[in-house]
C-alpha positions as CSV (number, residue, x, y, z in Angstrom):
1,X,42.3,-7.5,34.6
2,X,41.0,-8.7,31.2
3,X,44.5,-10.1,30.2
4,X,44.5,-12.1,33.5
5,X,40.9,-13.6,32.6
6,X,42.1,-14.4,29.1
7,X,45.3,-16.3,30.6
8,X,43.0,-18.4,33.0
9,X,40.7,-19.3,30.3
10,X,41.1,-22.2,28.2
11,X,40.2,-23.1,24.5
12,X,37.1,-25.2,23.7
13,X,33.7,-25.8,25.4
14,X,34.9,-29.0,26.7
15,X,37.6,-27.0,28.8
16,X,35.1,-24.5,30.1
17,X,36.0,-23.0,33.6
18,X,32.9,-22.8,36.0
19,X,32.3,-19.1,37.4
20,X,33.1,-20.4,40.9
21,X,36.6,-21.6,40.1
22,X,37.3,-18.3,37.7
23,X,36.1,-16.3,40.8
24,X,38.6,-17.9,43.2
25,X,41.5,-17.7,40.8
26,X,40.7,-13.9,40.5
27,X,40.1,-13.5,44.1
28,X,36.6,-12.1,43.7
29,X,32.9,-13.2,44.2
30,X,31.3,-15.1,41.4
31,X,28.9,-12.0,40.6
32,X,32.1,-9.9,40.3
33,X,33.7,-12.6,38.0
34,X,30.6,-12.4,35.8
35,X,30.6,-8.6,35.9
36,X,34.3,-8.6,34.8
37,X,33.7,-11.3,32.1
38,X,30.9,-9.0,30.7
39,X,33.1,-5.8,30.9
40,X,35.8,-7.8,28.8
41,X,33.2,-8.8,26.2
42,X,32.2,-5.2,25.9
43,X,36.0,-4.1,25.6
44,X,36.2,-6.7,22.5
45,X,37.3,-9.9,24.2
46,X,35.5,-12.8,22.8
47,X,34.9,-14.9,25.8
48,X,32.1,-17.7,25.5
49,X,30.2,-19.5,28.1
50,X,28.6,-22.8,28.2
51,X,25.0,-22.6,29.3
52,X,24.6,-26.4,29.5
53,X,27.4,-27.2,32.0
54,X,28.3,-23.8,33.0
55,X,31.7,-22.0,32.7
56,X,33.6,-19.7,30.5
57,X,36.1,-20.5,27.6
58,X,37.7,-19.2,24.5
59,X,36.8,-20.2,21.1
60,X,38.9,-23.2,19.3
61,X,36.8,-22.5,16.1
62,X,34.3,-20.5,14.4
63,X,31.5,-23.0,15.1
64,X,31.8,-22.2,18.8
65,X,31.6,-18.5,18.3
66,X,28.6,-19.1,15.9
67,X,26.6,-21.1,18.5
68,X,27.5,-18.5,21.1
69,X,26.1,-15.7,18.9
70,X,22.9,-17.5,18.3
71,X,22.4,-18.1,22.1
72,X,23.1,-14.6,22.8
73,X,20.5,-13.1,20.1
74,X,17.9,-15.6,21.3
75,X,18.6,-14.5,25.0
76,X,18.5,-10.7,23.8
77,X,15.1,-11.2,21.8
78,X,13.7,-13.1,25.0
79,X,14.8,-10.3,27.1
80,X,13.4,-7.8,25.0
81,X,10.0,-9.3,24.9
82,X,10.1,-9.6,28.8
83,X,10.8,-5.9,29.0
84,X,8.2,-5.0,26.5
85,X,5.4,-6.6,29.2
86,X,7.2,-5.0,32.2
87,X,7.1,-1.4,30.3
88,X,3.5,-1.9,29.5
89,X,2.7,-2.9,33.1
90,X,4.7,0.1,34.5
91,X,2.9,2.7,32.0
92,X,-0.5,1.5,33.2
93,X,0.5,1.6,36.7
94,X,1.6,5.1,36.4
95,X,-2.2,6.4,36.7
96,X,-2.8,4.3,39.7
97,X,0.3,5.4,41.9
98,X,0.1,8.9,42.7
99,X,3.1,10.4,44.3
100,X,5.4,7.8,42.9
101,X,8.0,7.8,40.3
102,X,6.5,7.6,37.0
103,X,7.4,5.0,34.3
104,X,9.3,7.9,32.2
105,X,11.3,8.9,35.3
106,X,12.4,5.1,35.7
107,X,13.2,4.8,32.0
108,X,15.3,7.7,32.1
109,X,17.1,7.0,35.1
110,X,20.9,6.0,34.5
111,X,22.2,3.3,36.6
């Protein structure tokens, strides 16, 4: 499946393919297309995304990869901050929710 995605994508941010079009070409939902792209990224394929106009593409140069990397680091940092606040609230709520799953139960749950 990864090779099919790579064959559908084009080089350069200006040629980014919107998620809906990629999904249609793959014969899947947009959510499934996003999941497949993320799995391909984890497998080592460098698939970039345009956060302004939307869409996925392959890098035509190192500058596009650097831009994407900076965006992902910023996203990771923001997500970490949000999770820190949610974690704090869940720990505080453990004392108030008798009979419910504890925060530790939730945190140790494997999805």
